N, C-alpha and C positions, 0 to 999 in steps of 0.2 A: 671336517670342514669347520672353519671359523664360525662362531655363533652369529656374527654380523652377516656373514655370507649366507648362512642358513636362513636368517630372517629375511634378507633381501630376496632369496630364492623363493621363499613362501609367498612373499608379496607379489613377485613376478608371476608365479604360477597362478595365483588367484586372479590377478589382473587378466591374464591370458584366457583363463576359463570363462570369466565374466564377459570378456569381449566376444568370445565365440558363442556364449549362451547367456544373454543378459538376464534371463529369468531363473537361472540356476540357483537353487537353494544352497546356502553356505552354512556349513556346520560350525559350531562354536570352536571346535578343535582347530579348524583352519585359521580362524582369527587368532587364537592363542599361539599359533606357531610363529606369528610375527613378534619379534622382540622389540620393535619400535612402538612404544605406547601411543604416540600420535597417529601412526598409521592404523593401528588397531581401532582407535576411537573414530577416526575418519571413516573407515570402512563400515564400522558399526552404525554410524549415523546415516550414511548413504544407503546401506542395505535395509535399515529399518524403514526409511521412507519408501524405498523401492517395494518392499514387501507390503506396505500399507496401500500403495498405489495398485499393486496387483490384486490384493484382496478386495479393494473397493470397486475396482472395475473402471472407474472414471476419475479424472482429476478433480472434478467437482465433488464427488462423493468422498474422496480422500480428504479434500480440503475441509469439508464440513465435519468429517469424523475427527479431525485434529482437535476440535474444540469441545468434544464430548468427553474428554479426559484431561488430565493435567497436561498442559502443552509442553512437550519435550522436544519438539522439532525446532531446529535453529531458524531464527527469523528470516535468514537469507533464503532458505528453502521455501518458506511460506510465501515470501514476496515473489519468488519465481513462479510458484503455482498461480498466484493471482495474475501475474503478467500473462501466463499462458491462457488462462480463462478469459481474461479481458481481450486478448488477441482474437479469440473465437467470437466473443460477444460483439466486438466492433468490426468484424469482417465486413468489408464493403462500405464502411462509414466514410463519407466524404467531407466530414466536418473536422478540420484540423484542431479546432479548439476543444472538441469533445475528446479527441484522441490524446491531446496534451493534458487535459484536465484528468483523464483516467490515470495518468502517471502518478497522481497523488495516492492512489490506492496501493501502489507497490514500490514507490520510491520516496524516500524522505525528502522534505523540502525545507528550504531556509526562507523564513518570512521576514520581510522588512516593510515598514510603513513609510512611504514617501509622498508628500503633498496630499495626504488624505487617502492614498491608495494602498491597499494591502497587497504587496507583490510577493509572489512565490517563485523561487528559483530552485533548481535541483541541488540538493545539499552536497552530494558527492562532487558535482561539477564546481560548485562554489569553493569547496575545500581544496579541490585539486588545483584550481587556479590560484587560490590564496597561498598555497604552499609552493607554487612555482613548478608543479609537477606535470604540467599539461603535456609535455613532450618527452618525459623521462630524462635520464641523466645526460645523454648525448644531446637531446633536444634543448636542455637548459643552456648548454654551451652555445648552441646556435642562437638562442634567444638573447643571451648576454652579448653576443657579437652583433646581432642585427636588430635587437630592440623591439621593433614593431611586431614581430612574429608572436610575441608573448601577450599582446593586447587581448583582453577578454571582450568578446562581442556577444552580449546577452540582450537580445531584442525582446521587448514586451509585445506579446501577441494581442492583436485586437482584430475586429472584423476586416479592417482595411489591409492588414498585412499577414493575416493568418496563414496564407498559402506558403509563407516562409518555412513553416514547420515541416512540410513534406521534403524540403531540400536537406534537412538536418535532423530528422526525427530520432536517429540513433545516437545523436551527440548530446542530447539532454541539455542544451544550452539556450533554451528559450524561457522567457518569464511570462507568467500570467497574473492578472489582477483579479482578486476575489472580492473587490469592492462591490457593494450593492449596486445593481444596475449594469455592471459590466458583462459582456457576452460570455466570458469564461466561467463566470459563476453560474449562469444559466446552463452552460454546457456541462458543468459538473453535476447539476441537478438532473439532467437527462441521463448521465452515466449512472447515477444512483438508482434511477427508475429502472434502467436496463439490468442492473445488478440484481435487484429484487425480483424482477420478472424472470430472469434466467434461472435463479436458484429456487425461488418459491412459487413460480408460476402465477404470481399475483400482479395485477395492474395497479400501480400506485402513481400518484402525481406528487412531485416534489417541487416546491415553490420557494425561492429565496425570499427571506423576510428581513426587515430591519431590526425587529425586536419581538419578543413574546408578550402579547397584550393580555393573555389570560393570567389572572393572579394565581389560580390553582389549576394548572393544566393537568391533563389526564396521563400523559406518557411522554417520556423523552429518551433519546438515545445519544450518548456522546460518541462521536466518530473517532475519538482518540481518548487517551487516559485523562488528559487535562480537562477536556470538555465534560467527560463523565463526572469528574469531581466537582466542577463548577456548577453544572446543572443540578446535581444532587444537593449541593448546599443551597442553591437558590430555591429549589422546590421545598426544602425543609424549613425555609425562612431564615437561614443563616446569612448574615451580611457578608458579601464578598468584597474584598479590598479592590479599589478601582484599578490598580495596576494589573491585577489578575483578570478582571473583567475585560481589559483592553487586549488580552491575549485571544479572545474570541474573534476569529477572522470571518466566519460565515455562520448564518443561521438559516434553517430551512423548516418549512411546515410540510409534513408528508400526510397525504390523505389516501385512503383506500378507495378505488373506484366502486367496489362492492363492500358496503359497511358490514354485511353479514360475514365477511371473511375475517373481521376483527374479533377480538375477545368481546363477548356479549356485554360486559359491564362498561365498556368504553366505545362501543360501536358508533361510528360517525364522527368521533372526536379527532382532532389533529394530533399527530405525533411530531414532536419538535426534535430537530437534529442540530447539532453544533459541531463545528470544526475549529480547533484552537491550536496555537503554538505553545510550546512549553517555555520555561523561563529563559532558555537559551535561544528562543526564536525558531525552534525546530518543530516542524509539523510531522508527526508520526501517525498517520491514519491507520485505523484498525477496521477495515471494511467488513470483517466478520461480525462486528458489533451490530451492524445493520441487519444481519441475517439471524443472529442468535437472540437478539433482544426485541425483534419485531413482535408486537402484540397480536399474534395470529390466532384465529379460532381453530384450534387443532382438531376439533370435531369434524 
């Protein structure tokens, strides 16, 4: 048998076995039998995540376990886990702004500032339209012939038109404003409260704020890499260039309902949260930061 055919056969056999028994343990020799390096690597990644899910018992336990070691799980898999978890958390939620704002936790966003409003649109959707790939190759021919079909329709959701979301929730083509005082910002605060409650069993209140008034605050958590860096610099007294400061899109003050649930040395104090865009205007939220960095009284 030709080596390529043997490799194809090994891959076909493994695929068939796993379809019949998804929990089947796979020996290293079975992966080594595939001569396609990409196929071996893909199976290894998928099977590693599968085994961690099986060992953990729940998606939540597996998710938290990812951050207790060097993170070697592809971001796409982590985002999909967050999506599944949030789907459970928000089961029965009738607030479209809350469901739309929850997308920030597992889908990258493109931020723009228009007329003083910080607007967030789904990055993949923005890039897809910008590249003219909304309908694929055949679709592009139709667009070129008929023009209007290629028009991008991204509505900014607010209380008055929020119900539009239910008509197109799987299209990821709506925009929200995280400007202070807008309902989507408050909706995101409620999602963050639910996220903490679900994982840590703690009641917290998250309140949007305009600025941090404490000169030497007790604790902060960046909800993304850029926010972490900026807050760390501000707390240490380093002057942050104004252009970077403008990347901060939202600030929150988090308080525990039960101060005794906090670390004893800062019990009762506010925990400040920030969400920012990077230098390219992209928001890459890391919801695990809110869980792993929360100052909980572990006792």
